C-alpha positions in Angstrom: 23.6 11.5 -3.6 23.7 11.2 0.2 25.1 8.2 2.1 22.9 7.2 5.1 24.3 8.5 8.4 25.0 5.3 10.5 23.9 7.1 13.7 20.5 7.9 12.3 17.5 5.6 12.6 15.5 4.8 9.5 12.8 7.3 10.8 15.4 10.0 11.4 16.9 9.4 8.0 13.4 9.8 6.4 12.9 13.2 8.1 16.4 14.2 7.0 15.5 13.3 3.4 12.3 15.4 3.5 14.2 18.4 4.7 14.8 20.1 1.4 17.5 22.6 0.7 16.2 26.0 -0.6 18.0 27.1 -3.7 16.0 30.1 -4.8 12.3 31.3 -4.5 10.1 28.4 -5.5 13.2 26.2 -6.1 14.3 23.3 -3.8 16.8 20.4 -3.9 16.3 16.9 -2.4 18.7 14.0 -2.1 18.1 10.2 -1.8 19.5 7.8 0.9 21.7 5.2 -0.7 19.8 2.0 0.1 20.8 -0.1 -3.0 17.9 0.5 -5.3 18.3 1.3 -8.9 15.7 4.0 -8.8 14.4 6.4 -6.3 11.3 5.1 -4.4 8.2 6.9 -5.6 6.8 7.6 -2.3 10.0 9.7 -1.5 9.5 11.8 -4.6 5.8 12.4 -3.8 6.7 13.3 -0.2 9.6 15.7 -1.3 7.4 17.3 -3.9 4.6 17.9 -1.3 7.1 19.4 1.1 8.3 21.8 -1.7 4.7 22.8 -2.4 4.0 23.2 1.3 6.9 25.6 1.6 5.2 27.9 -0.9 1.9 28.1 0.8 0.5 30.0 3.7 1.5 27.8 6.7 -2.2 27.8 7.8 -3.4 26.0 4.8 -3.1 22.2 4.7 -3.1 19.8 1.9 -6.4 18.0 1.1 -5.5 16.5 -2.2 -2.7 15.7 -4.5 -2.5 14.3 -8.0 0.9 13.1 -9.4 2.4 11.5 -12.5 5.6 9.5 -12.7 7.4 10.2 -16.0 10.9 8.9 -15.8 12.7 6.7 -13.1 14.5 8.8 -10.6 18.2 8.4 -10.3 19.3 7.8 -6.6 22.9 8.9 -7.3 22.1 12.7 -8.0 20.0 15.3 -6.4 16.4 16.0 -7.6 15.5 19.7 -8.2 11.8 20.6 -7.4 10.4 23.7 -9.0 7.1 25.1 -7.6 4.6 27.0 -9.6 2.1 29.1 -7.6 -1.1 28.5 -9.7 -3.6 30.1 -7.5 -4.3 31.6 -4.1 -8.0 31.8 -3.4 -10.0 32.9 -0.3 -10.1 29.3 0.9 -8.0 27.2 -1.3 -4.5 27.4 -2.9 -3.2 25.4 -5.7 0.5 24.5 -6.4 2.3 22.6 -9.2 5.6 21.0 -8.7 7.9 19.5 -11.3 10.8 17.3 -10.3 13.9 17.5 -12.5 17.0 15.4 -12.9 19.6 15.5 -15.7 17.7 18.4 -17.3 14.5 16.5 -17.7 11.2 16.3 -15.8 10.9 12.9 -14.0 7.7 13.6 -12.0 4.9 16.3 -11.6 2.6 17.0 -8.8 -0.5 19.2 -8.4 -1.7 19.8 -4.8 -4.6 21.7 -3.4 -4.4 23.4 0.1 -7.2 24.6 2.3 -7.7 26.4 5.6 -9.4 24.3 8.2 -13.2 24.6 8.4 -16.2 22.9 9.9 -18.6 20.9 7.7 -20.7 17.8 7.2 -18.9 14.7 8.4 -19.3 11.0 7.5 -17.1 8.0 6.6 -17.2 4.4 5.6 -16.6 1.9 8.4 -13.2 0.3 8.9 -12.9 -3.4 7.8 -13.1 -6.0 10.5 -9.7 -7.3 10.7 -7.4 -8.9 13.4 -5.5 -6.3 15.6 -1.8 -5.8 14.7 -0.7 -7.4 18.0 -2.3 -10.7 17.0 -0.3 -10.8 13.7 3.1 -11.9 12.7 5.8 -9.2 12.9 8.4 -8.5 10.3 11.1 -10.2 12.4 9.1 -13.4 12.8 8.4 -13.4 9.0 12.0 -13.0 8.3 13.1 -15.7 10.5 10.3 -18.2 9.2 10.2 -17.5 5.5 13.1 -15.5 4.1 15.5 -18.4 3.9 13.4 -19.9 1.0 12.4 -16.6 -0.5 13.7 -15.0 -3.8 16.6 -12.6 -3.6 14.2 -9.7 -4.5 12.0 -10.5 -1.5 14.9 -11.0 0.8 16.2 -7.5 -0.3 12.8 -5.8 0.3 11.9 -7.5 3.7 15.5 -7.8 4.9 16.4 -4.1 5.4 15.5 -1.7 8.1 12.8 0.9 7.1 11.0 3.8 8.6 7.6 1.9 8.1 6.8 -1.5 9.7 4.1 -3.7 8.0 1.9 -6.3 9.5 -0.2 -7.8 6.7 -3.2 -9.9 7.8 -2.1 -12.5 5.3 1.5 -13.5 3.9 0.0 -16.0 1.4 0.8 -13.7 -1.6 4.6 -13.7 -0.8 4.8 -17.5 -0.2 2.7 -19.0 -3.1 1.6 -18.3 -6.7 -2.0 -19.0 -6.0 -4.4 -16.7 -7.6 -6.0 -14.6 -4.9 -8.7 -12.1 -4.5 -7.1 -8.7 -5.4 -7.4 -7.1 -2.0 -5.3 -6.7 1.1 -5.5 -5.3 4.7 -2.1 -4.2 6.1 -1.4 -2.6 9.4 1.4 0.0 9.1 3.2 2.2 11.6 6.2 4.5 11.6 9.2 2.9 13.5 10.3 6.2 15.3 8.7 9.2 17.0 6.8 11.4 14.7 7.5 15.2 14.7 4.7 17.5 15.9 4.4 19.1 12.6 1.2 18.6 10.6 2.8 19.6 7.3 5.5 16.9 7.8 3.1 14.3 9.0 1.1 14.8 5.7 4.3 14.3 3.7 5.1 11.1 5.7 1.6 9.8 5.1 2.1 10.5 1.4 5.4 8.6 1.6 4.0 5.5 3.0 0.9 5.6 0.8 3.0 4.4 -2.3 4.0 1.2 -0.5 2.4 -2.1 -1.4 -0.2 -0.6 -3.8 1.0 -1.8 -7.1 1.4 -5.4 -5.9 -2.3 -5.7 -5.2 -3.1 -5.5 -8.9 -1.1 -8.7 -9.4 -2.9 -10.9 -6.8 -5.6 -12.2 -9.1 -2.9 -13.4 -11.6 -0.7 -15.3 -9.0 2.1 -12.9 -9.6 4.2 -10.6 -7.4 5.8 -7.3 -7.8 9.1 -9.2 -7.2 8.5 -11.6 -10.0 11.3 -11.1 -12.6 8.9 -11.8 -15.4 7.0 -8.6 -14.7 8.0 -5.0 -15.6 6.4 -2.9 -12.9 6.4 0.9 -12.2 3.9 3.5 -10.8 2.3 5.7 -13.5 0.2 8.0 -11.4 -0.9 8.6 -7.9 -3.6 10.5 -6.3 -4.3 11.1 -2.6 -7.1 12.8 -0.5 -6.4 13.8 3.1 -9.6 13.7 5.2 -8.6 14.0 8.8 -5.3 15.1 10.4 -3.8 12.6 12.9 -0.4 12.5 14.5 0.5 9.0 13.0 1.8 7.8 16.3 0.0 4.4 16.3 -0.8 1.6 14.0 -3.0 2.5 10.9 -4.9 0.0 8.7 -4.0 0.4 4.9 -7.0 -1.4 3.2 -6.4 -1.9 -0.4 -8.2 -3.4 -3.5 -7.6 -3.6 -7.3 -10.8 -3.2 -9.3 -9.2 -3.7 -12.6 -6.1 -4.8 -14.5 -6.0 -4.4 -18.3 -3.9 -2.9 -21.2 -0.6 -3.6 -19.2 -1.8 -1.4 -16.4 -3.2 -2.3 -12.8 -5.5 0.0 -10.9 -5.4 0.0 -7.1 -7.4 1.9 -4.5 -6.5 2.3 -0.8 -8.0 3.6 2.4 -5.9 4.6 5.5 -7.6 4.3 8.9 -6.5 5.0 12.4 -6.6 2.0 14.8 -9.8 3.5 16.4 -11.4 3.5 12.9 -11.2 7.1 11.6 -10.6 7.3 7.8 -7.7 9.7 7.4 -6.8 9.3 3.7 -7.9 7.7 0.5 -5.4 6.7 -2.3 -5.7 5.7 -6.0 -2.9 4.6 -8.2 -2.3 3.1 -11.7 0.8 1.2 -12.5 2.5 -0.5 -15.3 2.4 -4.3 -14.9 3.6 -5.5 -18.3 5.0 -9.0 -18.9 8.6 -8.9 -20.2 9.0 -9.7 -23.9 11.2 -12.6 -23.4 8.7 -14.5 -21.3 
């Protein structure tokens, strides 16, 4: 357990959280900032596991994909131990597997593939046509206008300072129980200076990729991730890194949910730079079970 250092900004705290302590060869320890949550934020575990894997790979190879499973909720009060297995080192690609351990049990696993930079064919889909972030309501305005009548869970989420700022193109989902099309376009940016470190930038992008995704699968049902009638948790998470960028400006996180069934919701996401370059694709399935007493 680590108490947040008051003098650190949220962005500085995130960088500190991702600076894992080496314990032995292929073994690292990470801690969680105490922000009042009952379990560790999934994006933090993804990012820390990726950092552990990166530290066991030739520094000139960069992550191009990761696939992860959440098995148990993380306990924010105790450290997480990350054990890295060096699966393969090929001529171009390297594969690493990471298991996160708490209380003697695996809580999370991640497989990641790394590649040397190389030239090749290049195309991408077009960025959605949405209003620019400067024309949208900021978080401070949202808090002032809406949080007074919001639920305690929404107040807790939107009321605290974070290393990531959001500007959704619509706040309707948070303010009504209308059944909406299961898609969202959300501008995101980091709230502090980004380090000039491509490996750390990839880990931070993985961190923010877990935000807001699960909620989209509830849009079509007039529900929210904050609804106390819903038991929600990430089950797995996959990410593909297409193009490196410094993450120093607004990015558009465009998300949609193609299916919800069997107590699970599936969501896809595409992350673009402001100028329209597709930098990452994300897919996640999560538990969205109605609680038994409802």
